[in-house]
C-alpha positions, -999 to +999 in steps of 0.1 A: -304+221+319-334+199+310-369+212+312-398+200+334-435+213+335-447+216+369-485+207+377-504+230+402-506+200+426-469+195+427-462+236+432-489+233+461-470+205+477-438+224+475-453+256+488-468+237+516-438+213+523-463+186+519-452+149+511-429+149+479-420+186+481-384+176+480-388+163+446-401+195+433-372+214+451-349+190+434-364+199+401-360+235+409-324+232+416-315+209+386-339+219+358-356+245+339-391+244+354-422+258+337-458+262+344-487+269+321-507+301+327-536+280+332-519+261+362-508+296+375-546+306+378-553+274+396-524+281+421-537+316+427-574+303+433-559+277+457-538+302+475-564+329+478-583+307+501-557+312+528-539+344+516-565+369+513-546+400+500-539+401+463-504+418+468-493+389+489-502+364+464-485+385+436-453+387+457-456+347+464-461+341+424-431+366+416-407+346+439-417+312+422-386+296+405-407+288+373-412+303+340-449+311+333-458+300+298-488+316+280-517+294+271-517+297+234-539+285+207-519+252+200-520+243+237-556+252+240-563+227+210-540+200+225-557+205+259-591+202+242-582+170+224-567+154+256-601+153+271-610+120+253-579+104+265-582+117+302-619+116+306-617+081+326-597+100+352-617+130+354-589+155+346-600+191+344-586+218+322-558+226+343-543+193+343-549+190+306-532+222+301-502+210+322-500+180+300-504+199+268-475+222+275-455+191+284-463+174+250-455+209+232-421+211+250-412+174+251-408+178+286-419+155+315-448+166+336-442+167+374-475+162+395-486+150+428-516+132+412-508+096+412-538+086+388-518+104+360-494+075+359-523+054+343-521+079+312-507+065+280-508+099+261-471+103+248-461+124+278-437+113+304-452+117+338-433+119+372-452+117+406-439+134+435-455+109+458 
């Protein structure tokens, strides 16, 4: 089974059954899906806006069909270096963490953020919308 790295935006689309959620669902069914711990933090922050109980959020996270990958020193360095190449799109740390993990694994990044498609950083990017 091939790997794919899921960005927070794609995971939120899947959770909310927003446009493109089916592509994320297909990835869950056919690939080994991974998410950076940094992106998990972003997901928890976003869902805490509507789910106020931390137990409820923890249960939702536990049920996700993704492997959570710790954000290590190499990924931190890679995400920091990516700032220069992604500055024109204004990508924040979470986006760069996703891309750094994708680069580390040699796996595509699955996102809902169309502007990522303009990046030329050696990472295959798939947009769900």
